[in-house]
Kinemage of the C-alpha trace (Angstrom):
@kinemage 1
@onewidth
@group {chain A} dominant
@subgroup {mainchain}
@vectorlist {calphas} color= white
{ca met a 1} P 10.213 -189.027 275.108
{ca val a 2} L 8.599 -191.762 276.662
{ca gly a 3} L 11.269 -194.167 275.192
{ca asn a 4} L 13.573 -192.779 277.469
{ca ala a 5} L 11.641 -192.439 280.381
{ca ser a 6} L 10.966 -196.374 280.159
{ca ile a 7} L 14.093 -197.083 280.000
{ca leu a 8} L 15.164 -194.965 282.789
{ca thr a 9} L 12.876 -196.936 284.648
{ca arg a 10} L 14.184 -200.636 283.676
{ca glu a 11} L 17.687 -199.287 284.945
{ca arg a 12} L 16.847 -198.338 287.582
{ca glu a 13} L 14.765 -201.846 288.559
{ca gly a 14} L 18.612 -203.385 289.515
{ca ser a 15} L 19.387 -200.612 291.813
{ca leu a 16} L 16.822 -200.517 293.919
{ca lys a 17} L 18.022 -203.721 295.389
{ca asp a 18} L 20.782 -202.129 296.928
{ca ile a 19} L 19.349 -200.322 300.492
{ca gly a 20} L 21.962 -197.972 300.998
{ca gly a 21} L 20.927 -196.283 297.564
{ca ala a 22} L 17.393 -196.436 298.284
{ca lys a 23} L 17.588 -192.606 298.420
{ca ser a 24} L 18.650 -191.505 295.160
{ca glu a 25} L 17.254 -194.234 293.002
{ca tyr a 26} L 13.734 -193.003 295.102
{ca his a 27} L 14.820 -189.636 293.504
{ca glu a 28} L 15.669 -190.880 289.773
{ca leu a 29} L 12.901 -193.418 289.598
{ca leu a 30} L 10.244 -190.446 290.692
{ca arg a 31} L 11.880 -187.935 287.883
{ca ala a 32} L 11.943 -190.829 285.116
{ca leu a 33} L 7.693 -191.143 286.237
{ca glu a 34} L 7.121 -187.875 286.376
{ca val a 35} L 8.937 -187.510 282.780
{ca val a 36} L 6.745 -190.250 281.553
{ca gln a 37} L 3.778 -188.855 283.107
{ca asp a 38} L 4.199 -185.275 281.094
{ca ala a 39} L 4.632 -186.984 277.860
{ca leu a 40} L 1.438 -188.753 278.122
{ca arg a 41} L -0.382 -185.634 279.136
{ca arg a 42} L 1.515 -184.183 275.958
{ca leu a 43} L -0.041 -186.731 274.161
{ca asp a 44} L -3.540 -186.513 274.910
{ca arg a 45} L -3.116 -182.613 274.142
{ca leu a 46} L -3.245 -183.464 270.425
{ca gln a 47} L -5.515 -182.085 268.442
{ca pro a 48} L -6.389 -184.749 265.904
{ca ser a 49} L -7.499 -183.708 262.133
{ca glu a 50} L -10.205 -185.010 260.055
{ca ser a 51} L -8.257 -187.861 257.849
{ca thr a 52} L -6.255 -189.142 261.592
{ca cys a 53} L -8.870 -188.709 263.777
{ca ser a 54} L -8.878 -192.446 264.255
{ca ser a 55} L -4.904 -193.106 264.470
{ca leu a 56} L -4.696 -190.492 267.385
{ca asp a 57} L -8.004 -191.460 269.322
{ca ser a 58} L -5.912 -194.972 269.392
{ca ile a 59} L -2.683 -192.797 270.893
{ca lys a 60} L -4.722 -191.318 273.215
{ca tyr a 61} L -6.569 -194.663 273.972
{ca val a 62} L -2.982 -196.016 274.966
{ca ala a 63} L -1.547 -192.975 276.953
{ca leu a 64} L -4.999 -192.642 278.709
{ca ser a 65} L -4.578 -196.510 280.201
{ca cys a 66} L -0.880 -195.803 281.200
{ca gln a 67} L -2.037 -192.679 283.128
{ca tyr a 68} L -4.513 -194.229 285.594
{ca pro a 69} L -1.780 -197.197 286.722
{ca leu a 70} L 0.984 -194.541 287.155
{ca asn a 71} L -0.848 -192.007 288.590
{ca asp a 72} L -1.733 -194.490 290.758
{ca phe a 73} L 1.731 -195.844 291.867
{ca leu a 74} L 2.709 -191.792 292.220
{ca ala a 75} L 0.195 -191.070 295.074
{ca gly a 76} L 1.265 -194.327 296.656
{ca ile a 77} L 5.478 -193.434 296.581
{ca arg a 78} L 4.588 -189.751 297.639
{ca arg a 79} L 4.671 -190.798 301.185
{ca tyr a 80} L 8.353 -191.699 301.145
{ca asp a 81} L 9.028 -187.550 300.955
{ca lys a 82} L 9.058 -187.042 304.409
{ca thr a 83} L 12.176 -189.857 304.496
{ca leu a 84} L 13.637 -190.134 301.186
{ca gly a 85} L 12.593 -186.811 299.111
{ca leu a 86} L 14.820 -184.058 298.457
{ca trp a 87} L 14.153 -181.941 301.160
{ca ala a 88} L 13.631 -184.570 303.950
{ca lys a 89} L 15.403 -184.430 307.264
{ca glu a 90} L 17.827 -187.038 308.334
{ca arg a 91} L 16.168 -189.282 311.223
{ca pro a 92} L 18.469 -192.363 311.345
{ca thr a 93} L 15.693 -194.859 312.946
{ca ser a 94} L 12.738 -193.590 310.827
{ca thr a 95} L 15.079 -193.343 307.226
{ca ala a 96} L 16.723 -196.853 307.847
{ca leu a 97} L 12.984 -198.355 308.200
{ca asn a 98} L 11.315 -196.414 305.454
{ca lys a 99} L 14.300 -197.636 303.348
{ca leu a 100} L 13.694 -201.129 303.740
{ca lys a 101} L 10.181 -200.594 303.174
{ca trp a 102} L 10.575 -198.855 299.841
{ca thr a 103} L 13.585 -201.539 298.955
{ca phe a 104} L 10.648 -204.926 300.030
{ca arg a 105} L 7.176 -204.072 299.282
{ca his a 106} L 7.742 -201.684 296.067
{ca gln a 107} L 10.449 -203.950 294.163
{ca asn a 108} L 7.674 -206.064 292.649
{ca arg a 109} L 5.282 -203.233 291.570
{ca val a 110} L 8.013 -201.667 290.218
{ca ser a 111} L 8.647 -203.904 288.229
{ca his a 112} L 5.440 -205.014 286.911
{ca leu a 113} L 5.082 -200.895 286.185
{ca gln a 114} L 7.931 -200.953 284.176
{ca thr a 115} L 6.628 -204.225 282.016
{ca tyr a 116} L 3.161 -202.679 281.657
{ca leu a 117} L 4.637 -199.557 280.397
{ca lys a 118} L 7.207 -200.984 278.115
{ca ile a 119} L 4.143 -202.558 276.142
{ca his a 120} L 2.047 -199.980 276.270
{ca val a 121} L 4.801 -196.992 275.744
{ca gly a 122} L 5.523 -199.699 272.365
{ca thr a 123} L 2.439 -199.738 271.369
{ca ile a 124} L 2.214 -195.920 271.820
{ca asn a 125} L 5.659 -195.687 270.069
{ca ile a 126} L 4.228 -197.848 266.659
{ca leu a 127} L 1.013 -195.720 266.626
{ca leu a 128} L 3.220 -192.407 266.811
{ca ala a 129} L 4.976 -193.941 263.933
{ca glu a 130} L 1.398 -194.614 262.111
{ca tyr a 131} L 0.134 -190.830 262.745
{ca gly a 132} L 3.595 -189.678 261.675
{ca leu a 133} L 3.720 -191.716 257.854
{ca glu a 134} L -0.828 -190.647 257.824
{ca lys a 135} L 0.930 -187.576 257.673
{ca leu a 136} L 3.611 -187.011 255.974
{ca asp a 137} L 1.522 -189.453 253.442
{ca arg a 138} L -1.282 -186.274 253.096
{ca val a 139} L 1.509 -183.511 253.588
{ca ser a 140} L 2.645 -185.702 250.540
{ca asn a 141} L -0.549 -185.435 249.279
{ca asn a 142} L -0.813 -182.022 249.648
{ca cys a 143} L 2.071 -180.940 248.098
{ca glu a 144} L 1.496 -183.160 245.214
{ca ala a 145} L -2.346 -181.345 244.641
{ca ser a 146} L -0.768 -177.866 245.229
{ca gln a 147} L 1.851 -178.296 242.959
{ca leu a 148} L -0.012 -179.643 240.632
{ca arg a 149} L -2.233 -176.316 240.710
{ca leu a 150} L 0.722 -174.667 240.771
{ca glu a 151} L 1.413 -175.947 237.401
{ca gln a 152} L -2.030 -175.300 236.054
{ca ser a 153} L -1.585 -171.620 237.310
{ca ile a 154} L 1.892 -171.380 235.329
{ca glu a 155} L 0.194 -173.149 232.295
{ca ala a 156} L -2.765 -170.861 232.228
{ca thr a 157} L -0.413 -167.669 232.734
{ca arg a 158} L 1.828 -168.500 230.442
{ca ser a 159} L -1.023 -168.688 227.508
{ca thr a 160} L -2.413 -165.584 228.925
{ca val a 161} L 1.025 -163.929 228.930
{ca asp a 162} L 1.260 -165.595 225.095
{ca gly a 163} L -2.205 -163.955 224.447
{ca ile a 164} L -1.295 -160.564 225.159
{ca lys a 165} L 1.685 -160.889 223.322
{ca asp a 166} L 0.089 -161.040 220.248
{ca lys a 167} L -2.180 -158.602 221.096
{ca thr a 168} L 0.251 -156.501 221.930
{ca thr a 169} L 1.717 -156.888 218.722
{ca ala a 170} L -0.884 -156.512 216.941
{ca gln a 171} L -1.575 -152.986 218.518
{ca val a 172} L 1.684 -152.090 217.764
{ca gln a 173} L 1.358 -153.020 214.430
{ca gly a 174} L -1.744 -150.942 213.758
{ca ala a 175} L -0.008 -148.095 215.398
{ca gln a 176} L 2.844 -148.216 212.857
{ca asn a 177} L 0.168 -148.408 210.112
{ca phe a 178} L -1.818 -145.674 211.673
{ca asn a 179} L 0.835 -143.855 212.213
{ca ser a 180} L 1.889 -143.860 208.584
{ca val a 181} L -1.362 -143.197 207.363
{ca leu a 182} L -1.378 -140.057 209.655
{ca thr a 183} L 2.582 -138.958 208.108
{ca arg a 184} L 0.783 -139.110 204.560
{ca leu a 185} L -2.071 -137.235 205.385
{ca tyr a 186} L -0.099 -134.641 207.070
{ca gln a 187} L 1.810 -134.222 204.127
{ca val a 188} L -1.240 -134.342 200.874
{ca ile a 189} L -3.223 -131.533 203.287
{ca leu a 190} L 0.425 -129.395 203.942
{ca glu a 191} L 0.601 -129.124 200.122
{ca gln a 192} L -2.686 -128.843 200.015
{ca leu a 193} L -3.010 -126.088 202.273
{ca ser a 194} L 0.669 -124.273 202.384
{ca ala a 195} L -0.483 -122.016 199.358
{ca pro a 196} L -3.982 -120.954 200.887
{ca leu a 197} L -2.113 -120.087 203.966
{ca lys a 198} L 0.507 -118.249 203.245
{ca ser a 199} L -2.208 -116.052 201.231
{ca leu a 200} L -4.802 -116.149 204.256
{ca val a 201} L -1.420 -114.968 206.576
{ca asn a 202} L -0.814 -111.940 204.350
{ca leu a 203} L -4.550 -111.158 203.930
{ca val a 204} L -4.366 -111.225 207.643
{ca ser a 205} L -0.992 -109.033 207.631
{ca gln a 206} L -2.738 -106.442 205.209
{ca leu a 207} L -6.024 -106.526 207.765
{ca his a 208} L -3.981 -105.782 211.191
{ca ile a 209} L -2.082 -102.644 208.838
{ca ser a 210} L -5.693 -101.539 207.642
{ca ser a 211} L -6.942 -101.739 210.830
{ca gln a 212} L -4.298 -99.824 212.354
{ca gln a 213} L -4.653 -96.570 210.549
{ca ile a 214} L -8.278 -96.805 210.414
{ca tyr a 215} L -7.679 -96.730 214.183
{ca lys a 216} L -5.542 -94.008 214.039
{ca val a 217} L -8.076 -92.149 211.881
{ca leu a 218} L -10.957 -92.747 214.324
{ca leu a 219} L -8.646 -91.355 217.094
{ca glu a 220} L -7.613 -88.102 215.059
{ca met a 221} L -11.514 -87.885 214.757
{ca arg a 222} L -12.238 -88.634 218.054
{ca tyr a 223} L -9.960 -85.735 219.262
{ca gln a 224} L -11.556 -83.334 216.532
{ca leu a 225} L -15.242 -83.667 217.477
{ca pro a 226} L -16.146 -81.051 219.654
{ca leu a 227} L -17.342 -82.774 223.340
{ca asp a 228} L -21.489 -83.716 223.339
{ca thr a 229} L -23.044 -82.109 226.383
{ca arg a 230} L -25.830 -84.183 226.407
{ca cys a 231} L -23.664 -87.124 228.071
{ca thr a 232} L -22.716 -84.535 230.771
{ca phe a 233} L -25.889 -86.031 232.777
{ca phe a 234} L -26.737 -88.804 234.798
{ca gln a 235} L -30.189 -88.581 232.931
{ca thr a 236} L -31.064 -87.342 230.089
{ca pro a 237} L -32.433 -83.877 230.610
{ca tyr a 238} L -35.511 -82.177 229.953
{ca leu a 239} L -35.552 -80.542 226.580
{ca phe a 240} L -36.807 -77.153 227.573
{ca glu a 241} L -38.294 -74.263 224.894
{ca asp a 242} L -38.727 -70.896 227.131
{ca ala a 243} L -40.976 -67.796 225.337
{ca leu a 244} L -37.997 -66.457 223.417
{ca gly a 245} L -37.314 -69.306 221.324
{ca arg a 246} L -34.484 -70.813 222.746
{ca lys a 247} L -33.789 -73.882 223.730
{ca tyr a 248} L -31.765 -75.375 227.222
{ca pro a 249} L -31.840 -78.579 228.966
{ca ile a 250} L -32.794 -78.733 232.156
{ca pro a 251} L -32.148 -81.786 234.227
{ca ser a 252} L -34.519 -84.156 234.656
{ca lys a 253} L -34.192 -84.405 238.870
{ca phe a 254} L -34.911 -81.093 239.333
{ca asn a 255} L -38.848 -80.514 240.682
{ca phe a 256} L -41.440 -77.659 239.437
{ca glu a 257} L -39.929 -75.315 241.496
{ca leu a 258} L -35.963 -75.306 240.469
{ca met a 259} L -37.607 -75.890 237.320
{ca gln a 260} L -38.999 -71.881 237.696
{ca thr a 261} L -36.441 -70.478 239.278
{ca val a 262} L -34.173 -71.529 236.397
{ca ile a 263} L -37.033 -70.009 234.311
{ca lys a 264} L -36.507 -67.089 236.106
{ca gly a 265} L -33.158 -66.748 236.172
{ca gln a 266} L -32.840 -67.198 232.470
{ca phe a 267} L -35.359 -63.979 231.960
{ca leu a 268} L -32.976 -61.865 233.947
{ca arg a 269} L -32.618 -58.416 231.733
{ca met a 270} L -34.200 -60.078 229.056
{ca pro a 271} L -37.867 -59.494 227.442
{ca gly a 272} L -40.807 -60.706 229.554
{ca tyr a 273} L -38.791 -60.747 232.535
{ca arg a 274} L -42.040 -58.712 234.492
{ca gln a 275} L -44.097 -61.589 233.164
{ca val a 276} L -42.157 -64.603 234.432
{ca leu a 277} L -41.618 -62.722 237.704
{ca leu a 278} L -45.786 -62.274 237.919
{ca gly a 279} L -45.663 -65.732 237.309
{ca asn a 280} L -47.791 -64.810 234.065
{ca tyr a 281} L -46.804 -67.975 231.759
{ca glu a 282} L -47.655 -71.260 230.939
{ca leu a 283} L -45.291 -74.989 230.734
{ca phe a 284} L -46.758 -77.545 228.473
{ca lys a 285} L -45.396 -80.606 226.515
{ca thr a 286} L -44.437 -80.005 223.647
{ca gly a 287} L -46.103 -82.232 221.233
{ca asn a 288} L -49.578 -81.543 223.285
{ca ser a 289} L -50.010 -77.690 224.261
{ca gln a 290} L -53.274 -79.085 226.203
{ca gln a 291} L -50.779 -81.406 228.409
{ca ile a 292} L -49.889 -78.528 231.163
{ca val a 293} L -47.237 -78.694 233.073
{ca ser a 294} L -47.390 -77.842 236.817
{ca ala a 295} L -46.350 -79.538 240.040
{ca ala a 296} L -48.477 -82.374 240.251
{ca thr a 297} L -47.260 -83.281 236.553
{ca his a 298} L -44.757 -86.352 236.345
{ca leu a 299} L -41.983 -85.908 234.065
{ca arg a 300} L -39.853 -88.468 232.364
{ca pro a 301} L -36.432 -88.031 231.700
{ca ser a 302} L -35.963 -86.496 227.827
{ca thr a 303} L -39.651 -84.752 228.114
{ca ala a 304} L -39.884 -81.481 225.422
{ca ile a 305} L -41.491 -79.040 227.281
{ca thr a 306} L -42.549 -75.827 226.122
{ca met a 307} L -42.978 -72.206 227.757
{ca ala a 308} L -45.677 -69.523 226.781
{ca ile a 309} L -45.725 -66.305 228.275
{ca leu a 310} L -49.340 -64.804 229.499
{ca leu a 311} L -50.087 -61.112 227.576
{ca asn a 312} L -53.949 -59.212 227.864
{ca met a 313} L -56.244 -60.152 225.216
{ca pro a 314} L -55.838 -58.262 222.537
{ca ile a 315} L -58.623 -55.560 221.430
{ca thr a 316} L -58.815 -56.424 217.920
{ca gly a 317} L -57.927 -59.728 216.104
{ca ser a 318} L -55.732 -59.038 214.057
{ca glu a 319} L -52.484 -58.381 216.748
{ca cys a 320} L -50.102 -61.255 217.197
{ca tyr a 321} L -47.482 -62.792 219.235
{ca pro a 322} L -44.974 -60.088 220.215
{ca met a 323} L -42.237 -63.324 219.778
{ca pro a 324} L -39.373 -62.832 216.959
{ca glu a 325} L -40.489 -65.533 214.143
{ca cys a 326} L -43.845 -65.952 215.257
{ca his a 327} L -46.598 -64.924 213.707
{ca ser a 328} L -49.952 -66.353 215.567
{ca thr a 329} L -53.035 -64.585 215.917
{ca gln a 330} L -54.918 -67.044 217.632
{ca cys a 331} L -55.598 -66.006 221.053
{ca glu a 332} L -57.416 -68.490 223.677
{ca lys a 333} L -58.194 -67.642 227.146
{ca gly a 334} L -55.496 -68.428 229.461
{ca gln a 335} L -55.818 -70.682 233.032
{ca val a 336} L -53.732 -68.739 235.402
{ca gly a 337} L -55.583 -65.314 235.271
{ca ala a 338} L -58.601 -63.675 233.841
{ca gly a 339} L -58.393 -61.376 230.866
{ca leu a 340} L -54.739 -63.008 230.279
{ca gly a 341} L -54.313 -65.735 227.163
{ca gln a 342} L -52.075 -67.362 225.074
{ca tyr a 343} L -51.803 -67.525 221.694
{ca ala a 344} L -51.770 -70.954 219.505
{ca arg a 345} L -48.812 -72.227 218.951
{ca leu a 346} L -48.060 -71.578 214.331
């Protein structure tokens, strides 16, 4: 880009001698110098790397040396934009005067600037070539280093793959050997356990048949057994024995008053009903007749209770308790009322 701008500048040197073409030559020179200026700015924006810092500094120094005179020259010719510029107004007298000034005053400056730029552009091109060669050499070195690392990585990968292949082959061989051992072991176990297993199967079959037969017998026995009325209560009932020797359950959830009601109902139209109706009887625990059962007594389920009717105290000691199958002659004073006694239970 810098070389093209210098060529354009050199070609326009001869054309500036023609006064009639001063306006067009001015435009072309201005465009060429702006191109050179833009190229120099681009060179100044290059970012150096660690290895090319000195070369790039030299390029930027030469480019900066070109920018100062170029900027001064462009600032000096900007005053001709009113008459020679692209949007200049046509004023014959002032236009012709400015064309003459442009032709005769700036011819030497253009030639001097052209020579100056040519020398520095050549220097820049040489430095750019060196810079490109340095970068190319650095890229080549990086490529060689990358290639070397890649070859080393490929070699390491190949070694790893070979090792894995060897291990896989050994593992496959070991698996095959283990499979053959398992096959032989299975055959040996099958031969040794075949007969016992058959016997065990036959035994299990016989046990199953026997279990079915036993189950059928148990079902028949279940249907033939009478119902167990003890399981009809939520809790185990009291085992009650009345004064006539009858035993029947009383629900354990009944309190003392309900128990008395049951006793009265059981003695309805039975011997001793009058004494029961008058309350001439006592309740005590079967295991210990000294533990009298009353409304304040706390009874547990399944407690055995015995009832005794209180009779008049006997006159002679030969009298016995009138309950059937009881021949007790030992009469003690009762707790219900005076003159009433209770016979000791034999």
